[in-house]
Residue, then its C-alpha position, 0 to 999 in steps of 0.5 A: m687182489k681183492r680190490l682189483l677183483f671187486g673193481g673188475m666186477v663193478a666195471g663189468a656190471v657197469l659196462l655190460p649194458f653198453l656192450a649190448l648197445v654196441l652189439w645192437a648198433f652194429s647189427q644187421r640181423w639179430f634174432y632170438p635165441r642167438l647170442l650174437p648178431e647173425q649179420w653185422g652192418l652200419r645201417a643204423w649209423q648210416y641212418v643216424l649220421g646220414t638220413a636223420g643227420t639234421q634231426m640228430t644235430e638239432a637234438f644234440t645241440h638243443s640237449v647240450l645247450v639246455a643242459t649246460v645253461t641249466a647247470v650254470l644257472s643251478v650253480a649260480g643259484g646254488v652257491p649263494a643259497g648253499r652258503v646261507l643255509g650252510l653257514y647261518h641259522f635263521r628263522g624259517k630255515d627248516l621251512l625253506s629246506i622243505v620248500l626246496m625238497l618239494p620239486i624232488i618229492v612231488p612227481p615231475l609230471c605234476v611240477a611240469m604241468g603246474l609250471h606249464l600254465w605259468l609259462l603259457q601266460l609268460e609266452l615261454a612255452a615251446t621255447l628253449a628258455g621255457v625248457v631251461l626253466v622247467h629243468l631248473s626247477a628240478c636241478l636247482p634243489y640238488a645244487v643247493f643241497v650239495m653246496w649246503g653240505v659243502f658250506s656246512n663244513y666251511n671255515l670262515d676264518f680263512e675269509d677273515q684272515a684274507r680281509s685282515l690282509g687287505a683283500s677286497t670282497l671280490s678277492v675273497i670270493w675269487r681267491v678264497m671261497l671259490p678255490l675251497t669250494f670248487p670240488g663241490i661246485v663241480v659236483a653240483a654242476l655235474f648233477s645238474f647237467l646229468l639230470s637236465w640231460s636225461q629229462y624227457l617228460s618235462t621237455l616234451l610237455i613244456g617244449g610241446g614237441k617243438i624243442l627236439t632233444l636227444p631223449i625226445l628223439l630216442f623215445a620216438l625211435m624206441g617206439s618205432g621198434d628199430r632196435p639198431v637205430a635206437a641203440a646207435v642214438s643211445i650211444v650218442f646220448v650216453i657219450p656226452a654224459l660219460a665225458a662229463l662224468a670222466m672230466s669231473a671224476r677226480y672231484l667225486g672222491s675228493r676229500r677237499m669237498l669239505g664233507v659233502w658226502 
């Protein structure tokens, strides 16, 4: 009973802000001090899906593309880096860990401004590739640290046994390492996706206003003062993140994560 009550309280605390978004998104008139809208309507959704449909489609496509590519690249770099850091001891390991933490510790504006100068010289500013690179600077360290924790409790004896039975290097990676570390890979990908999905400042600075994503569009609408439209866009913004979280939820509490938490 206590666990059920606690779960209900947590669920209520999480869902309460979304309830306010839903009310605003379907409201036509809502003024203080009324607890509920005076008039209901679909004006916000007609604007989001109709008048601003082209912008919404472009912003949604860019957000999904950038977040997905960033997550894939973060995992691709985080798995080998986490393996090296988790399994081996070498000179400079502590220094390397500090370097990996710098993009997390340093304010994002400073990182984005520093990278902006390089990306301008490489002619990658105001491009999707440039936005992915600046997102990668923030997401890759998280993926590395997650996989570092996974491989810190990884048993190399399984790989040795597979090799003794004639397995090739690729077979060991595909049939031994990846299945054992898959829950950690899912969590690293989830962190990277959600972090990239919510990036606003770095996207605005590197994209130069030409790369339209959902956070960019959402902040613009919030500044306009049209709360119903902003709430509708917020719901569209939140749904993919919740979907990604739901698909990976069973791995977040998995004991097979080899002690990543």
